[in-house]
C-alpha positions in Angstrom: -9.4 -16.7 -1.9 -6.5 -15.1 0.0 -4.0 -17.5 -1.6 -5.3 -16.7 -5.0 -5.2 -13.0 -4.4 -1.7 -13.2 -3.1 -0.6 -15.2 -6.1 -2.1 -12.6 -8.4 -0.3 -9.7 -6.6 3.0 -11.6 -6.6 2.9 -12.4 -10.3 1.8 -8.8 -11.0 4.9 -7.5 -9.2 7.1 -9.5 -11.6 5.0 -8.8 -14.7 4.4 -5.1 -14.9 7.7 -3.4 -15.8 6.8 0.0 -14.5 5.0 -0.9 -11.2 5.7 1.2 -8.1 8.6 -0.4 -6.2 9.6 2.0 -3.5 9.0 1.5 0.2 6.0 3.4 1.7 5.8 4.9 5.2 2.9 6.6 6.8 5.2 8.5 9.2 7.1 10.0 6.2 7.6 13.3 8.0 9.8 11.5 10.6 11.7 9.4 8.0 12.8 12.0 5.4 16.3 10.7 4.9 15.0 7.6 3.3 13.4 9.7 0.6 15.7 12.8 0.2 19.5 12.8 0.6 19.4 16.6 1.0 17.8 16.1 4.4 21.2 14.9 5.9 22.5 17.2 8.6 19.3 19.2 9.0 19.0 18.5 12.7 22.3 20.3 13.2 23.4 17.6 15.6 24.0 13.8 15.3 20.7 11.8 15.2 19.7 8.2 15.1 16.2 7.0 14.1 14.4 3.8 13.2 11.0 2.8 11.9 9.1 -0.5 11.4 6.1 -1.0 9.2 3.8 -4.0 9.0 1.4 -3.5 6.1 -1.9 -5.3 5.7 -1.9 -7.3 8.9 -3.1 -10.9 8.5 -2.6 -10.8 4.7 -0.2 -13.7 3.7 2.9 -12.3 2.1 2.1 -8.7 2.8 4.8 -6.0 2.8 7.0 -5.7 5.9 9.6 -2.9 6.0 12.2 -1.4 8.3 14.5 1.6 8.0 17.4 2.9 10.2 19.0 6.3 9.8 22.0 8.2 11.0 22.9 11.7 10.0 25.0 14.6 11.3 26.4 18.0 10.2 30.0 18.9 9.5 32.0 22.1 8.8 29.8 24.5 10.9 26.6 22.9 9.6 27.4 23.6 6.0 27.8 19.9 5.1 25.6 16.9 6.1 26.4 13.2 6.0 23.8 10.5 6.2 23.5 6.7 6.2 20.2 4.9 5.6 19.7 1.1 5.9 16.4 -0.4 4.7 14.8 -3.8 4.4 11.6 -4.6 2.5 9.9 -7.9 2.1 6.8 -8.7 0.0 5.8 -12.2 -0.8 8.8 -14.1 -2.1 10.9 -11.0 -2.6 13.4 -9.6 -0.1 15.5 -6.4 -0.5 18.2 -4.8 1.6 19.5 -1.2 0.9 22.5 0.6 2.1 22.4 4.3 1.1 25.0 7.0 1.8 23.9 10.7 1.5 25.9 13.9 1.2 24.2 17.4 1.5 25.7 20.8 1.0 23.7 23.4 3.0 23.4 27.1 1.9 22.2 29.4 4.7 19.7 32.2 4.0 18.3 34.9 6.2 15.4 32.8 7.4 16.3 29.2 6.4 18.7 26.8 4.7 18.7 25.3 1.3 20.3 21.8 1.0 21.4 20.1 -2.2 22.0 16.4 -1.7 23.4 13.4 -3.6 23.3 9.7 -2.6 24.8 6.4 -3.6 23.1 3.1 -2.7 23.6 -0.6 -3.0 20.6 -3.0 -3.0 20.6 -6.7 -2.5 17.5 -8.0 -4.3 16.4 -11.6 -3.6 13.5 -13.7 -4.9 12.7 -17.1 -3.5 10.6 -18.7 -6.2 10.0 -21.8 -4.0 7.4 -19.6 -2.1 5.4 -18.9 -5.3 3.1 -20.9 -7.5 2.6 -20.1 -11.2 -0.9 -19.9 -12.5 0.5 -21.0 -15.8 3.0 -23.9 -15.3 4.9 -22.7 -18.4 5.3 -19.1 -17.2 9.0 -18.3 -17.7 8.7 -15.4 -15.2 8.2 -17.8 -12.3 11.4 -19.8 -12.0 12.7 -22.5 -9.6 15.1 -21.8 -6.7 16.4 -18.8 -4.9 18.0 -15.9 -6.9 19.8 -12.7 -5.9 21.1 -9.6 -7.5 23.3 -6.7 -6.3 22.0 -3.4 -7.8 23.8 -0.1 -7.4 22.0 3.2 -7.8 22.3 7.0 -7.5 20.0 9.7 -6.2 19.6 13.5 -5.8 17.4 15.9 -3.9 16.8 19.5 -2.8 15.4 20.4 0.6 14.6 23.8 2.1 14.0 24.3 5.8 12.5 27.4 7.5 11.4 27.9 11.0 7.8 27.7 9.9 7.9 25.2 7.0 9.9 22.8 4.9 9.8 21.7 1.3 11.7 19.2 -0.8 11.9 17.3 -4.1 14.0 14.2 -4.7 14.8 11.3 -7.0 16.5 8.8 -4.7 16.8 6.1 -7.4 17.6 7.1 -11.0 19.3 4.0 -12.5 17.0 1.7 -14.3 18.3 -1.6 -13.0 17.0 -4.9 -14.4 15.1 -6.8 -11.7 14.3 -9.9 -13.8 16.1 -13.2 -13.6 14.9 -14.6 -16.9 15.2 -13.3 -20.4 12.0 -13.0 -22.4 12.3 -12.6 -26.1 10.8 -9.3 -27.3 10.7 -7.7 -23.8 13.7 -5.4 -23.2 12.1 -3.7 -20.2 10.8 -6.7 -18.2 11.2 -6.1 -14.5 12.8 -2.6 -14.7 13.6 -0.6 -11.5 12.0 2.7 -12.4 13.1 6.2 -11.0 10.9 7.4 -8.1 10.0 11.0 -7.8 9.0 12.5 -4.4 7.8 15.9 -3.2 7.3 16.8 0.4 5.9 19.8 2.2 5.2 20.8 5.9 3.9 23.9 7.6 3.5 25.1 11.2 0.6 27.3 12.3 0.1 28.3 15.9 2.3 28.7 18.9 4.2 26.6 21.6 0.9 25.8 23.4 -1.0 24.5 20.5 0.0 24.2 16.8 -1.6 22.8 13.7 0.9 21.3 11.3 -0.2 20.1 7.9 2.2 18.0 5.7 2.0 16.3 2.4 4.0 13.9 0.3 3.5 13.2 -3.4 5.0 10.1 -5.0 5.2 9.3 -8.7 6.6 6.4 -10.8 6.4 6.2 -14.6 3.2 4.4 -15.7 1.9 4.1 -12.2 -0.9 6.1 -10.4 0.0 9.3 -8.6 0.2 8.7 -4.8 -0.6 11.6 -2.5 -0.5 11.6 1.4 -2.3 14.5 3.1 -1.6 14.8 6.8 -2.5 17.2 9.6 -1.3 17.0 13.2 -2.2 19.0 16.3 0.7 19.5 18.7 0.2 20.3 22.3 3.0 22.1 24.2 5.6 20.9 21.6 5.3 17.5 23.3 2.2 15.5 22.3 1.1 15.2 18.7 -2.1 13.6 17.3 -2.9 13.5 13.6 -4.5 11.9 10.7 -3.6 11.2 7.1 -5.6 10.6 4.0 -3.8 8.6 1.3 -5.0 8.6 -2.3 -4.5 5.6 -4.5 -5.5 2.0 -4.1 -7.5 -0.2 -6.5 -10.5 2.1 -6.5 -9.6 5.8 -6.6 -13.2 6.8 -5.6 -12.5 6.1 -2.0 -8.7 6.4 -1.8 -6.3 3.9 -0.3 -6.4 4.5 3.4 -7.1 6.8 6.4 -4.3 6.8 8.9 -4.0 7.8 12.6 -0.6 8.9 14.1 0.4 9.7 17.6 3.9 10.8 18.8 5.6 12.1 21.9 8.6 14.6 21.9 11.0 14.7 24.8 14.3 16.6 25.1 16.4 14.2 23.0 13.9 11.4 22.2 10.9 11.1 20.0 8.6 8.0 19.9 5.4 7.4 18.1 3.2 5.1 16.1 0.5 5.0 13.4 -2.3 2.8 12.2 -3.7 2.7 8.7 -7.3 1.7 8.0 -7.6 0.4 4.4 -10.3 2.0 2.2 -9.5 -0.1 -0.9 -10.6 -3.7 -1.6 -7.6 -4.9 0.5 -9.6 -4.2 3.7 -11.6 -7.4 3.1 -8.4 -9.5 3.5 -6.4 -7.6 6.1 -6.6 -5.9 9.6 -4.9 -2.7 8.6 -1.3 -1.5 8.8 0.8 -0.3 11.7 4.1 1.5 12.2 6.3 2.4 15.2 9.2 4.8 15.1 11.7 6.4 17.5 14.5 8.9 17.3 17.4 10.0 19.5 19.3 13.3 18.8 22.7 13.8 20.6 22.4 17.5 21.1 24.0 19.2 24.1 21.8 20.6 26.8 22.9 24.1 26.0 22.7 23.6 22.2 19.8 25.6 20.9 18.5 24.1 17.6 17.5 26.7 15.0 14.7 24.5 13.7 11.5 23.4 15.5 11.4 19.7 16.6 8.4 18.9 14.5 10.4 19.3 11.3 12.9 16.7 12.4 
């Protein structure tokens, strides 16, 4: 049964031209550069971060993703530069991204508005030897290992205040052709669709205890709208415990997952992890999803950051 379901999901990923293709992270609030180039430089000091996601544990061929980021400000924090490296594997497909971001930051009385642009290069590989066609004559399932290099562009806007943040972005706007075979009559087979993201976060409370809701909405043409609703409780700006409800999945009546997240903040370090409990039909074939993430910011001991650490 698992092998059959994996085969169906794999073939579906090749067949539906407008399926959602972007990488998904539960700890999106700690990995914003992967979604919005305008976030570059928002820490106001050089920062390194990394995140690993293993989705649908024990599910053969399930998604497995990693992301590594570096970003820093220039010119009195008016300009930000960022570099994001990503890997995503699902079934026989394997993708590597290198994404460079530029942000111009406009200061306001109580916040900063950033306008960002990005340029990326993606290595997209499909090893058809790992797949089995249900229909032996299916031209979408080929023989051998194939690879494509796909350039892309993106843009975003990000506003950061002491008490909240908000951003919208389209990190991939070019409709690249992901197919390796030509099917007569199908000009949009295997198209890389633009991805639209919106994010929002708010801080309520004080330095002893704070409640911090956050949300991310994701949309791809002809795909269901995805929405992550998150709330964390932060104790003394050090320990954070939260939960996320994710809409979507095969059955919208119950949503896609409920996620738990824990993180620790130190002077220059942040470390945390999350666990997703599937609510969709996938729960019958997997043991959930986990993520781990860490961050190091190279601020000086006497350098007071203008933004609360939660928003980093």
